[in-house]
C-alpha positions in Angstrom: 4.8 -26.2 13.3 4.6 -22.6 14.0 4.6 -20.1 11.2 7.5 -17.6 11.1 6.7 -15.8 7.8 4.5 -12.6 7.6 2.0 -12.3 4.8 4.2 -9.7 2.9 7.2 -12.1 3.1 5.1 -15.0 1.7 3.8 -12.8 -1.2 7.4 -11.8 -2.1 8.5 -15.4 -2.0 5.7 -16.5 -4.4 6.5 -13.7 -6.8 10.3 -14.4 -6.8 9.6 -18.2 -7.0 7.4 -17.8 -10.0 10.0 -15.7 -11.8 12.7 -18.2 -11.0 10.6 -21.1 -12.3 9.8 -19.1 -15.5 13.5 -18.4 -16.1 14.3 -22.1 -15.5 11.8 -23.2 -18.2 12.7 -20.5 -20.8 16.5 -20.3 -20.4 17.4 -24.0 -20.1 20.9 -25.1 -19.2 22.0 -24.6 -15.6 19.0 -22.3 -15.0 17.1 -25.4 -13.7 18.9 -24.6 -10.4 16.8 -21.4 -10.1 13.7 -23.6 -10.8 14.5 -25.6 -7.7 15.1 -22.5 -5.6 11.8 -21.2 -6.9 10.0 -24.3 -5.8 11.5 -24.0 -2.3 10.4 -20.4 -2.1 6.9 -21.3 -3.1 6.8 -24.2 -0.7 7.9 -22.0 2.2 5.3 -19.4 1.3 2.6 -22.0 1.2 3.5 -23.5 4.6 4.4 -20.1 6.2 7.5 -21.7 7.7 11.2 -21.2 6.8 13.7 -23.5 8.3 16.6 -21.1 7.8 14.7 -18.4 9.7 14.1 -20.9 12.5 17.8 -21.9 12.6 19.0 -18.2 12.9 16.1 -17.2 15.2 14.6 -14.7 12.8 10.9 -14.2 12.1 8.8 -11.8 10.1 5.4 -12.9 11.3 
């Protein structure tokens, strides 16, 4: 699998992902949806691959 995320893109995804997970744990209710999005963002940052980018033919790295 080729990587299509630049380092700066991966760092931003981790930061936003952590914020979303924090909000999911502190707010409760339907905020758990942000927690799932945060996990996806962190997962794509770790692997360096974003399926959505691949589908639209976009890459930052």
